[in-house]
N, C-alpha and C positions, 0 to 999 in steps of 0.2 A: 503419558505413555513412555515406557522405557525407551532409551535411545537404541539405535542399531548396534552401537558399540557395547552397551550393557548386554543386549541379547546375544551378541557374538561371544562375549566373554563367558556368559553362562553356558553356552554350548561348548566352548573349549574346556571349561571346568568339568562339565559332564563327561566329555570324552576322556579327559585326564583321569577322572574317577574310575572309569571303566578300565583303562590301562593299568591303574594301580591295583584294582581288584584282580586282574589277570596276571600281573607280573610281580606281585609282592606278597608278603604274608599279612596284609591288612585288608579289611573290608571297608569300603567307602560308600556312604549314602549321600547323593547330591539330589536335592529336592527343591522344586519350586512350589511355594505355598501361595496360590493365586488369591486367596481371600485377604492376604496382607501384602501381596507383591514382594514376598521375601524369598531369597534363594539361600538355602542352608546346606552346609556340608558337615557330616559327622564321620568319625573314623573309629573303628575298633580293631583289635587284632582279628585275624581271620575269624569270621563270625561263627559262633557256636553259642547256644543258649548259656547265659551266665557270663559272657565276656562283657567287660565294661568298656565304655568309650575311652579313647586315649585322652589324657588330661589336656584340656584346652581345645578339644575337638568334640565335645559332647553336644547334647541337644541345646540349641540356641547359642552356643559359644561362637560359632562362625556363620552368622546370618547377615546377609546384606539385603537391606530393603531398597528395592529399585526405585527409580525416580517416578514411576507410574503413580499418579494420584497425590504426589507430594506437593504440598503448598509451600512455596518459598516464603521465608519471613521477609520483613520489610527491607532488610539489608542484603538479601540474597537475590540472585537471578536464577532462572531455570538452568542456565548454562553452568552456574556455580554448583548447583545441586547435582547435575549430571556428571560434572567433572569429579566431584567427591565420590559419587557412587562408582564411577569407572575406576578410580584409584583404589577403592576398597575391594573391588572385584579383582583387580590386577594383583593386589597384595595377597588375597586369598589364593589365587592361582599359583603364585610364587611359593607360598608356604606349603600348599598341597603338593606341588611338584617334588618336594624333598622326600616324599614317601615312595616315589616311583622306584621300584626295584630294591627297596630297602627291607631287610628282614626285621621282624619285630624283635624287641629286646628279650622276649621270653621264649625264643626259639633256640 
């Protein structure tokens, strides 16, 4: 099962995504894919059919697979895995926050 910290970070990233959609010229998709326990974020310029994803923010570019169901290897502990997933989510949140209030380059 994902840790409470992983869940909290996913919630914070979802909230940040909503704020970016409301306060910038970007559209953000933050999605949990339960069948693989993956949390994914995509970004385009304000959505309109035909808009491409922002480079580095396309489908599967920014997916973090949560610790749910992850089997640690011989040299890992469950705590090591959770710490790595938390670090990945924190980095995703930090990178995403750079889009808040930022106009797109094509405006």
